[in-house]
N, C-alpha and C positions, 0 to 999 in steps of 0.2 A: 130769631130771624135777624135782629140787630147784631147779635153776636157773629153770625155767619157773614154779614155784610162787612163788619169791622175786620174780620179775619181776611176776607177777600181784598179789602182795601190795603191792609198792611202787606199782604203778599205781593200785590201789584206794585206798591211803592218800593218794596225790597228789590224786585226784579228790575225796575226802572233804575234804581240806584246802582246796579251792577251792569247795566247795559253799556257796550262800548260803541264808539263811533267808527272804529276800524278793526279789522281782523287780518291776521297773516295766514297765508297758505304756504307751507314749506314744501317745496318740490325738490327731490333729490334723486340721484341716480349713481350707479357705481359701474365703472369699467374695470373688468378683471385684467390683471397684468398678463401680457403675452411676452414670452421669451423662449424662442424655439430656434433650433438649427437642424438642418437635414442635408443629406448629400444624395444626389442622383448620380449613380455610377455609370460611366461609359463602359462599353464592352471591353475596351482596351485595358481598363484598370485591372481586370482579372486575367488578362491574356497578354502581358507585356512581351514584346519581341526582344529577348535577351541576346539575340545574335547580331544586333546592329545598334547603331547610335540612335537615340531618340531625342528630338529637340522640340520642346514646347508643344507636346501633344496632349490634347485634352483628355483627362481621365475622369472628370466629374464636374458637377455644378453644385456649389454650396448655396443653400437658400437660408436666409436669416430673417426671422420675424421678431419685431419688438415694438412695443408702444411705451417704453420707458421714457419718462420726461428728461432723464439725465443721460440718455443714450446707452450704448452698449459696447462691449469689447469682445473680440473673437480671439481665442487662444488655440494653439495647436501643440500636440505632443506626438512624437514618433516613438513607437515601442522599441525600435532598433536603431535610433539615432540617425535616420536618413540613409539606411542601408537596406537593400533587398537581400536578405540573408537566406542561404540554403538551409532548409529544415533539417538536413542530416549532416551537414558539414559547415559549422559556424564560421570557419575560416574562409569560406567561399561566399563572396557578396558583391553586390553592385551598388556603388555610391551613387545617389541621385539627388536632384534638386526638385522642389515643387514650388509652383507659383500660385498665388491667390490674386486673381485679377491683375496679373502682371508683376506683382511684388513677391520677392522671395519669402517663403515660409521658413522660419527657423525650425529646423528638424532636430530639436533637442529631446532628450528622454523625459524632461520635465516640461510642463505646460508653459509656453512662452507666447506673449501677446503678438498677434499677427495684424490686427486692425482695431481701431478705436474711433468711435464717433460720438459726438456730444449732442447731435441734433437731428439724426435721421430716424424716423419712425416708419413703420410699415414693413413691407416685404421686399427684400433685396437679394438678388442672385448674382453670383460671381463664378467665373471659370477657375477650375483647378487644372494646372498643366504640369507634366513631368518632363524632365530632361535627364539624360545620362550619356556618357561616352560609350563607344562600342566596347562591351566587356570582352576580356580574353582570359583564357585558362580557367574557366569556371567548371566546377564539379557538376556532374549530372544531378538533377533533382529539381525540386520546387523551391522557388525563392519568394519571399514575402516580407512585408512590413505593414504595420497598421498605424495610420495617422488618425488621431482622435482630435476632433474640433469641438470646442465648447464655447458657449455664449454666456455672458454674465452682464449684469447692469453695471454702469459706472457709479 
């Protein structure tokens, strides 16, 4: 019995020797990165009137989403270098310009920066508008170009 009491006393003293007067509770959370771009096409985008001049007509709305602390940049690339090209006669085309919220989009065949921001987070939408002079002497057929927009962090 004395031995049991002695063991209990030593255990109690040992626990008291390791007791702390404060303790930390670490609270953490993680926010997943968001980096997205999408385009809502206007009907006009797939049915351009190639029999008349078009001046700043809306063909789409680009929506950008980001929560990057360093901001993001938007780049654009035109598959045909800013030309609506006839699918069966590559020498027949309509040269056009595209604007992104009023600023000209460089329509190169390689990705070129259109917009850059260091401090905007959230969802942002901007208009895309097309302009071209009245085409003449066009071959019959379907004309098209594809403009690809990408988003990346700074």
